[in-house]
Structure formats: structure tokens, C-alpha cells
C-alpha positions as CSV (number, residue, x, y, z in Angstrom):
1,M,-7.3,-7.3,14.2
2,K,-7.8,-10.6,13.7
3,L,-11.2,-11.8,11.6
4,L,-11.8,-14.8,9.6
5,H,-10.2,-17.6,8.1
6,N,-7.0,-16.0,9.8
7,I,-7.1,-12.7,7.8
8,E,-5.7,-9.7,9.8
9,L,-6.3,-6.0,9.1
10,A,-4.6,-2.9,9.7
11,Y,-4.5,0.6,9.2
12,C,-1.1,1.7,7.9
13,T,0.7,4.6,9.8
14,N,2.0,6.3,6.6
15,V,-1.0,8.6,6.9
16,H,0.5,10.5,10.4
17,R,4.1,12.4,10.0
18,G,7.3,10.2,11.2
19,S,10.6,10.2,9.7
20,T,13.0,9.5,13.1
21,W,11.7,7.2,15.8
22,V,10.6,9.7,18.0
23,E,8.1,11.5,15.4
24,T,6.8,7.8,14.6
25,F,6.5,6.8,18.6
26,H,4.6,10.3,19.2
27,A,2.2,8.6,16.4
28,L,1.7,5.7,18.0
29,E,1.1,6.7,21.5
30,N,-1.0,9.9,20.1
31,Y,-3.1,9.0,17.8
32,V,-3.2,4.6,17.2
33,L,-4.0,4.7,20.8
34,Q,-6.8,6.5,20.0
35,V,-8.0,4.8,16.9
36,K,-7.7,1.2,18.8
37,N,-9.9,2.9,21.7
38,L,-12.9,3.6,19.1
39,V,-12.2,0.4,17.3
40,C,-11.7,-2.1,19.5
41,P,-11.0,-1.5,22.6
42,D,-10.9,-4.0,24.3
43,K,-9.3,-6.6,22.1
44,P,-5.3,-6.8,20.1
45,F,-5.3,-4.4,18.1
46,A,-2.8,-4.4,14.8
47,I,-0.7,-1.5,14.0
48,G,0.8,-1.4,9.8
49,L,3.4,0.3,11.1
50,R,5.3,2.6,8.6
51,L,9.5,2.3,9.5
52,G,11.4,4.7,7.4
53,A,15.1,3.8,7.1
54,T,16.3,6.6,10.1
55,A,13.7,5.3,12.4
56,A,14.2,1.6,11.8
57,Q,18.0,2.2,12.6
58,S,16.7,3.3,15.9
59,L,14.1,1.1,16.6
60,A,16.7,-1.5,15.7
61,D,19.0,-0.8,18.9
62,P,18.0,-3.9,21.3
63,K,16.8,-1.7,24.0
64,T,14.7,0.5,21.8
65,L,12.8,-2.8,20.3
66,L,12.4,-4.2,23.9
67,S,11.1,-0.8,24.9
68,F,9.1,-1.2,22.0
69,Q,8.0,-4.6,22.2
70,N,7.0,-3.9,26.3
71,W,5.0,-1.0,24.8
72,L,2.8,-3.5,22.7
73,E,2.0,-5.9,24.8
74,K,0.8,-3.4,27.9
75,K,-1.4,-1.6,25.1
76,N,-2.4,-4.7,23.7
77,C,-1.1,-3.8,20.3
78,Y,1.2,-5.7,17.8
79,I,2.8,-5.7,14.4
80,F,2.7,-7.9,11.8
81,T,3.2,-5.8,8.9
82,I,5.7,-3.2,7.9
83,N,5.3,-0.5,5.1
84,G,8.6,-0.4,3.8
85,F,7.6,1.9,0.4
86,P,9.4,5.2,1.5
87,Y,12.5,5.0,2.2
88,G,12.7,8.6,3.8
89,E,10.4,11.7,4.3
90,F,6.8,11.6,3.4
91,H,5.2,14.2,4.6
92,G,5.1,18.1,5.1
93,T,7.8,18.1,2.0
94,R,8.1,17.8,-1.7
95,V,8.2,13.5,-1.7
96,K,6.8,13.0,-5.8
97,E,8.8,10.6,-7.5
98,Q,12.0,11.1,-4.8
99,V,9.9,7.8,-3.1
100,Y,11.1,5.6,-5.4
101,R,14.5,6.6,-4.6
102,P,16.4,4.4,-3.7
103,D,15.3,2.3,-6.0
104,W,16.2,-1.6,-6.1
105,T,18.8,-0.8,-8.1
106,D,20.6,0.7,-4.9
107,P,22.5,-1.6,-1.9
108,D,21.1,0.7,0.5
109,R,16.7,-0.2,-0.7
110,L,17.6,-3.8,0.1
111,D,19.8,-3.5,3.4
112,Y,17.2,-0.7,4.3
113,T,14.1,-3.8,3.8
114,L,16.5,-6.6,5.6
115,L,16.6,-4.2,8.4
116,L,12.5,-4.0,8.3
117,F,12.6,-8.0,8.7
118,E,15.0,-8.4,11.2
119,I,12.8,-6.4,13.6
120,L,10.0,-7.7,12.5
121,E,11.4,-11.0,13.1
122,Q,12.0,-9.4,16.4
123,L,8.3,-8.9,16.9
124,L,6.9,-11.6,16.0
125,Q,5.8,-15.0,18.0
126,P,7.5,-18.4,16.7
127,G,5.8,-19.7,13.9
128,E,4.0,-16.0,12.8
129,E,3.1,-14.3,9.3
130,G,5.1,-11.0,8.6
131,S,4.8,-9.2,5.7
132,V,7.1,-5.6,4.4
133,S,5.9,-4.1,1.5
134,T,7.9,-2.0,-1.1
135,L,7.8,-0.7,-4.6
136,P,7.5,-2.2,-8.0
137,G,12.1,-2.0,-8.8
138,S,12.2,1.4,-9.6
139,F,10.4,4.6,-11.1
140,K,9.9,4.0,-15.5
141,E,11.8,7.6,-15.7
142,F,14.8,5.7,-13.8
143,H,15.2,3.8,-16.5
144,A,15.8,3.3,-20.3
145,P,12.4,2.4,-21.4
146,G,11.0,-1.1,-21.3
147,K,14.1,-2.2,-19.4
148,I,14.5,-2.9,-15.6
149,P,18.4,-2.7,-15.2
150,E,19.6,-6.2,-14.2
151,A,20.6,-4.6,-10.5
152,V,17.1,-4.6,-9.9
153,F,16.7,-8.4,-9.9
154,E,19.7,-9.5,-8.8
155,N,19.2,-7.5,-5.0
156,I,15.5,-8.2,-4.8
157,N,17.1,-12.3,-5.4
158,R,19.3,-10.7,-2.3
159,C,17.1,-9.9,-0.1
160,A,15.1,-13.2,-1.0
161,L,17.5,-14.8,0.4
162,G,18.4,-12.8,3.5
163,I,14.3,-13.0,4.2
164,E,15.1,-16.8,4.1
165,K,17.7,-16.4,6.6
166,I,15.5,-14.5,9.0
167,R,12.6,-16.5,9.0
168,Q,14.3,-19.3,9.7
169,K,15.3,-18.4,13.7
170,K,11.7,-19.1,14.5
171,G,9.7,-20.7,12.1
172,L,8.3,-17.9,10.4
173,D,6.3,-17.1,7.1
174,L,8.2,-13.6,6.2
175,H,7.4,-12.4,2.5
176,L,8.1,-9.3,0.4
177,G,5.3,-8.0,-0.9
178,L,6.1,-5.7,-4.2
179,E,3.4,-2.9,-5.3
180,P,2.7,-2.6,-8.9
181,E,1.9,1.5,-8.9
182,P,1.4,3.6,-12.3
183,L,5.0,4.4,-14.1
184,G,6.3,2.1,-11.6
185,S,8.7,-0.1,-13.5
186,F,5.7,-2.4,-13.4
187,E,2.4,-1.3,-13.2
188,T,-0.6,-3.8,-14.9
189,T,-0.9,-7.5,-14.1
190,E,0.8,-8.3,-17.5
191,E,3.7,-6.4,-16.7
192,T,3.7,-7.8,-13.2
193,L,3.7,-11.7,-14.9
194,S,6.6,-10.4,-17.2
195,F,8.6,-8.6,-14.0
196,F,8.2,-12.4,-12.0
197,D,9.1,-13.7,-15.5
198,Q,12.3,-11.8,-15.6
199,L,12.8,-12.8,-11.8
200,H,15.9,-15.2,-11.6
201,G,14.6,-18.8,-10.8
202,F,11.2,-17.6,-10.1
203,A,9.6,-20.7,-11.4
204,Q,12.0,-23.1,-9.8
205,S,12.4,-22.1,-6.5
206,P,9.5,-22.6,-4.3
207,H,11.6,-20.3,-1.3
208,L,11.4,-17.2,-3.5
209,K,7.9,-18.3,-4.2
210,E,7.1,-18.0,-0.9
211,T,9.1,-15.1,0.3
212,V,8.8,-12.6,-2.7
213,G,5.3,-11.7,-3.9
214,V,2.7,-9.1,-5.1
215,N,1.2,-6.4,-2.4
216,Y,-1.9,-5.4,-4.7
217,D,-3.1,-2.0,-4.0
218,C,-6.5,-1.4,-5.1
219,C,-5.8,2.1,-5.3
220,H,-3.0,1.4,-8.1
221,L,-4.7,-1.4,-10.2
222,A,-8.5,0.3,-11.0
223,V,-6.1,3.7,-11.9
224,E,-4.9,1.5,-14.6
225,Y,-8.6,0.5,-15.1
226,E,-7.7,-3.5,-14.5
227,D,-10.7,-5.9,-13.9
228,A,-10.1,-6.8,-10.2
229,Q,-11.4,-10.6,-9.7
230,E,-9.5,-11.3,-13.6
231,G,-5.9,-10.0,-12.5
232,L,-5.9,-11.3,-9.1
233,N,-7.1,-14.5,-11.1
234,Q,-4.0,-14.0,-13.0
235,L,-1.9,-13.4,-10.3
236,A,-2.7,-17.2,-8.3
237,E,-2.6,-18.9,-11.7
238,A,0.9,-17.4,-12.5
239,E,1.5,-18.9,-8.5
240,I,2.6,-15.2,-7.9
241,R,1.9,-14.5,-3.7
242,L,-0.4,-11.9,-2.4
243,S,1.9,-10.6,0.0
244,K,-0.8,-8.2,1.1
245,L,-3.7,-6.3,0.1
246,H,-3.5,-2.4,-0.1
247,L,-7.6,-1.6,0.5
248,S,-7.4,2.1,-1.1
249,S,-9.6,3.9,-2.9
250,A,-8.4,6.3,-6.1
251,L,-10.4,9.6,-7.9
252,R,-12.1,9.1,-11.0
253,A,-14.3,11.4,-13.3
254,E,-15.5,12.4,-16.3
255,P,-13.4,14.9,-17.4
256,S,-16.4,17.4,-17.9
257,T,-15.2,20.9,-17.6
258,K,-16.4,21.5,-14.5
259,N,-14.3,18.1,-13.0
260,L,-11.6,19.6,-14.5
261,Q,-12.2,23.6,-12.6
262,L,-12.8,20.6,-9.1
263,L,-9.6,18.2,-10.3
264,H,-7.1,21.8,-9.4
265,S,-8.7,21.2,-5.6
266,F,-6.7,17.9,-6.0
267,V,-3.3,19.9,-6.8
268,E,-0.4,19.5,-4.4
269,E,3.4,19.4,-4.1
270,V,3.8,16.7,-1.6
271,Y,3.0,13.6,-3.5
272,L,2.9,11.8,-7.2
273,H,-1.1,11.7,-8.6
274,Q,-0.7,10.5,-12.0
275,V,-3.2,10.5,-14.2
276,V,-4.8,7.7,-17.1
277,V,-7.1,8.9,-19.6
278,G,-9.2,6.2,-20.8
279,K,-12.2,6.0,-23.2
280,K,-14.5,3.1,-23.1
281,G,-12.6,1.0,-20.6
282,K,-9.5,1.3,-23.0
283,I,-6.6,3.3,-21.8
284,L,-5.3,6.5,-24.4
285,Q,-2.5,8.6,-22.3
286,R,-0.7,8.4,-18.9
287,H,0.1,12.0,-17.9
288,K,3.1,12.0,-14.9
289,D,1.4,14.2,-12.6
290,L,-2.8,15.4,-12.0
291,D,-0.9,19.0,-12.9
292,L,0.0,17.9,-16.1
293,A,-2.7,16.7,-16.7
294,L,-4.9,19.6,-16.7
295,A,-2.2,21.4,-18.5
296,H,-2.8,19.5,-21.5
297,A,-6.6,19.1,-21.7
298,N,-6.3,23.4,-21.4
299,S,-4.3,23.4,-24.3
300,G,-7.3,21.8,-26.6
301,N,-4.5,19.6,-27.7
302,Q,-5.0,16.5,-25.9
303,E,-7.5,13.4,-26.5
304,L,-10.0,13.8,-23.6
305,G,-11.1,10.2,-23.0
306,D,-14.5,9.4,-21.1
307,E,-13.2,9.3,-17.5
308,W,-9.5,10.2,-15.7
309,R,-8.6,7.8,-13.2
310,I,-6.3,9.9,-10.6
311,H,-3.5,8.1,-8.5
312,F,-4.8,10.1,-5.6
313,H,-5.9,7.9,-2.4
314,V,-9.6,9.0,-1.0
315,P,-11.3,7.8,2.1
316,L,-13.2,4.8,1.6
317,H,-15.9,5.8,4.0
318,T,-17.5,9.0,1.6
319,S,-17.6,10.0,-2.6
320,P,-15.2,12.7,-3.4
321,S,-18.6,15.1,-4.4
322,S,-21.9,15.1,-6.3
323,T,-19.4,14.6,-9.3
324,L,-16.1,13.4,-8.7
325,H,-16.4,9.4,-8.2
326,D,-13.7,6.8,-6.3
327,T,-13.3,3.3,-7.5
328,K,-13.9,1.3,-4.3
329,Q,-15.9,-0.8,-6.8
330,H,-12.3,-2.2,-6.9
331,V,-11.9,-2.7,-3.2
332,L,-15.0,-4.6,-3.5
333,D,-14.5,-6.5,-6.5
334,T,-10.8,-7.8,-4.4
335,L,-13.4,-8.8,-1.2
336,D,-15.9,-11.0,-3.3
337,W,-12.4,-12.4,-5.2
338,L,-11.1,-12.6,-1.7
339,A,-14.5,-14.4,-0.1
340,R,-13.7,-17.0,-2.9
341,N,-10.2,-18.0,-1.9
342,P,-10.2,-17.1,1.7
343,N,-6.4,-18.4,1.9
344,A,-5.1,-16.6,-0.6
345,C,-3.8,-13.5,1.7
346,R,-4.1,-13.1,5.2
347,H,-2.6,-9.0,4.9
348,L,-4.9,-6.9,4.6
349,E,-4.2,-3.1,5.0
350,M,-5.8,0.5,4.5
351,E,-4.0,3.1,3.1
352,T,-5.5,6.4,3.0
353,Y,-2.2,8.5,3.6
354,T,-3.2,11.4,2.1
355,W,-5.3,13.2,4.5
356,E,-3.0,16.3,4.9
357,V,-3.6,17.3,1.5
358,L,-7.3,16.3,0.8
359,P,-8.9,18.9,0.1
360,T,-10.8,20.6,2.9
361,E,-14.5,19.3,2.1
362,L,-13.4,15.5,2.1
363,Q,-10.8,15.4,5.6
364,S,-13.6,14.8,8.7
365,V,-12.9,17.1,11.8
366,E,-9.8,14.7,12.9
367,V,-7.4,11.8,10.8
368,V,-8.5,9.5,13.9
369,E,-12.3,10.2,12.6
370,Q,-11.5,9.4,9.3
371,I,-9.5,6.3,10.3
372,A,-12.5,5.0,12.0
373,K,-14.6,5.8,9.7
374,E,-13.0,3.6,7.0
375,Y,-12.4,0.7,9.2
376,E,-16.7,1.1,10.1
377,W,-17.1,0.7,6.2
378,T,-13.9,-1.9,5.8
379,L,-15.5,-4.0,8.8
380,N,-18.9,-3.6,7.4
381,A,-17.8,-4.8,3.4
382,L,-15.9,-7.7,5.1
383,S,-18.6,-9.0,7.6
384,Q,-21.4,-9.1,4.8
385,R,-19.0,-11.3,1.9
386,G,-18.7,-13.2,5.2
387,L,-14.4,-12.5,5.8
388,A,-15.4,-11.0,9.3
389,N,-17.8,-11.7,12.3
390,G,-19.6,-9.5,14.6
391,E,-16.9,-6.8,14.9
392,P,-17.4,-3.6,17.2
393,S,-19.2,-0.7,15.1
394,T,-16.9,2.0,15.1
395,S,-20.0,4.3,14.7
């Protein structure tokens, strides 16, 4: 969806199941088009495409890709961004830390990411802008503490060179967004700055600064107790490109007896829900997953702090409960910053992929309804800040 200041808005289709291209296309036909009909039936509709490696290999076939291009034109849809974080299965099976495999030490991650850019190049018109988001190098447990493997930096440099070749074909503005995430190789703004300091030639290479940047996920940085505007200013001062903004909200709770009991309904076996325990805004402790944090709390052997922030994407348009809260203020603070810096990032994507594992009370009747309501909330927030104008209501 095209907004003011050449900003694009989409929702990420990783909320829907789809490992193969057949499954992915089924979701586009059966869910995405319903959302389009609710949100902007008469205007071009942007799709934030999630493509796993198996689906990408199928779509790269020239006949399949041409068929998809024709479908997009017929349905008045287009692609400007691809989520390349999850390589394999992402729904209905244990994902947890395996979502980081293969990581950026593995040539398979490099090949997969470049394939996504090759597909994106075919889907874009000459001179257009396209982005692919990816993981923050690796997962902290996969390498020695405080030391990111050299292969991560080498493969990202190789990817940048590959992107540079692909973008020249049509004069495209293509860029890769590395996504800080709790317990990723870099998770905070400070660690992100350190990572880019270590990225070979970044400070001296204009093409590297153009092709490699950050996918800023509001949920993730809110879990780290970060101030959005301070962090975004630091990235800008370091000349790190904002490839994409993920508009997403995390779960937030005071660790009262009642809330700790309520949090058990968010424990599930598919995704990793890292927990950061804080006190007066300072981080006390990190836990790999919510069930581990609750077990520690029940043992009585840890400082509970005064607030828990949990990496569990919750809908933007509604609060979890009367006593459990969210971090959507971080999203609003991010949009405030964007309103003052409207040319800093043109790719916005809503990413509440947890539909299937949300507690029942947080699920709308259908996933399409949830997405439409998130569009309404987001478009209202954007309009209030002069970033969208006269966008259709989805109510």
C-alpha cells in the first residue's frame, strides 16, 4: 500500500502456513486477497511475502515466476519486500531456536538470500526499491560468548556483492535488513553498532552502506527496554540504513502472582519466547524461553524485577488483558521518529505471525479479521502523524 513520502506498507504473510510454493500461493489466494478486499479493494495492494527456501526454489522457475507475475497484475497486487528470516518450516512444528538455522556461517543461508533477491528483481519495475529481511547473523548459543564467527561477516559481504550485481540489471535500490532479536548474535542497539563496526569495509564502502542495513523490529527492541527514538537516532548517526520497520508489539507484564499464572497460557511449543526481566527500566536477567522464566519464578530463587518483557508478538489493535500489557507505545514512538525523518525508511511491515498460538481470547474469529483490524490501527496511527492521508477504514 503506497502512503505519503513514498512509504510502502504491507503485512507479512508469515502469519499464514506455507513451506512449499503451492502452500504459499494457496495462502495468497485464500487469505491475502480477502484482506485486500477489506483494506483497499480498489487500489494496488502490497504483499509482504514470506518465502522459505523450498518455496523460493520453486518460484524461481521461469514459468512459475511468470505465472505469479501475471497473477499479481490481474489481482492488482505487488511485492516490495520479502521476509527471508525463516529458512524452513515456520508453523505447526517446533521452530524455537532452529529458526536461526542455517545461520550466516552457512553458505546455504547466503545462497537462499541471494535467490530471494533474484526473485525480487524479477518482480520489481526498473528503478524501484526492494528489501529482504534476515536474521542477525546467528543465535548466541551457536557461537562462543561475545564472539561472532568470522564466517558471518564474510558471507554478508559476499551477499552485498551479489546484491550489487543483481540491482544493476534494472537500476534497482535493493537492500538487506539484518534483524536484531533477543538472544540473536546482536540484539540491542549497542550490539548492532558493534556488529556493523566489525563488518569488513562498512565505514569506507558506500555500496555496502546502501545494500546492508537493519530491519528494525519494534517488538524486539521493546523487549530490550530500549527507547525507540534514541536507538533510531544512534543508527542514523552511524549511517546504518533502515532497510525496513517491523511494526509489532511484545507482551509486557508486572510479575505479580496473578500475571505469572496468566502467562502460562502463552507458553507453547512452536516459537521461542525470550524473556527480559527488568527493574526500574534496567535489565536484570534474560531467559531463553517463557517456560524457563516461569520455572525460575516458581523456584523462588530469582529476583523477579518489576516488569517482564516477553518476545511474543501480540496484535497491534488490542491489549492482552486487563492486567497483562503490550509494548505498542514503542511502535508509536517509532512512528513519531519516522514522522520527523520521513525519508529515513520507506518499507513498513506489520508482523504478528503468532495467530495460531495466541490464547483463544486474543484471537479474532478469523485471521483475516485480525489483519484487517491491525491495518486499521496502523493506518490511523500513520494518518495522525502525517504519514498517510485519507486511507480507507477497515471497520
